[in-house]
C-alpha positions as CSV (number, residue, x, y, z in Angstrom):
1,M,-72.5,-106.7,129.6
2,K,-71.5,-108.6,132.8
3,I,-74.5,-107.2,134.7
4,L,-76.9,-108.0,131.9
5,G,-75.6,-111.5,131.7
6,R,-76.1,-112.0,135.4
7,L,-79.7,-110.6,135.2
8,T,-80.5,-112.8,132.3
9,S,-79.2,-115.8,134.2
10,D,-81.1,-114.8,137.3
11,L,-84.3,-114.8,135.2
12,G,-83.6,-118.4,134.2
13,H,-82.3,-117.7,130.7
14,D,-79.0,-118.7,128.9
15,P,-77.1,-115.4,128.7
16,P,-74.8,-115.9,125.6
17,P,-77.6,-116.2,122.9
18,I,-79.4,-113.1,124.3
19,L,-76.2,-111.1,124.6
20,D,-75.2,-112.1,121.1
21,R,-78.6,-111.0,119.8
22,M,-78.3,-107.6,121.5
23,K,-75.2,-107.0,119.3
24,S,-76.9,-108.2,116.1
25,E,-77.4,-105.9,113.1
26,E,-81.1,-106.5,113.3
27,V,-81.2,-105.0,116.8
28,R,-78.9,-102.1,115.8
29,A,-81.3,-101.3,112.9
30,V,-84.3,-101.2,115.3
31,I,-82.4,-98.8,117.6
32,K,-81.3,-96.7,114.7
33,A,-84.9,-96.4,113.4
34,S,-86.1,-95.5,116.9
35,H,-83.5,-92.7,117.1
36,A,-84.5,-91.4,113.7
37,L,-88.2,-91.3,114.8
38,A,-87.3,-89.5,118.0
39,D,-85.3,-87.0,116.0
40,A,-88.2,-86.4,113.6
41,M,-90.5,-85.9,116.6
42,E,-88.0,-83.6,118.3
43,I,-87.8,-85.9,121.3
44,P,-84.3,-85.2,122.7
45,G,-84.1,-87.9,125.3
46,T,-86.0,-90.1,127.7
47,P,-88.4,-90.2,129.1
48,G,-90.6,-88.6,126.4
49,F,-94.2,-89.5,125.7
50,A,-96.6,-88.6,122.9
51,L,-100.1,-88.5,124.2
52,K,-103.1,-87.2,122.2
53,G,-100.9,-85.0,120.1
54,M,-99.0,-83.6,123.0
55,M,-95.4,-84.2,123.9
56,L,-94.8,-84.8,127.6
57,R,-91.2,-84.7,128.7
58,G,-89.8,-86.1,131.8
């Protein structure tokens, strides 16, 4: 978190609100939904791209 805080500050933003938001239940829910979608699409990791019905794995 220290590095993310520094990067946030370097970009001219106030780190605490952003870092707090990252830990929020709302963000956790989005990440959980993204993982579920990846599982359903059989995408085991990143990078993975779906393009015109084809799966491209990196």
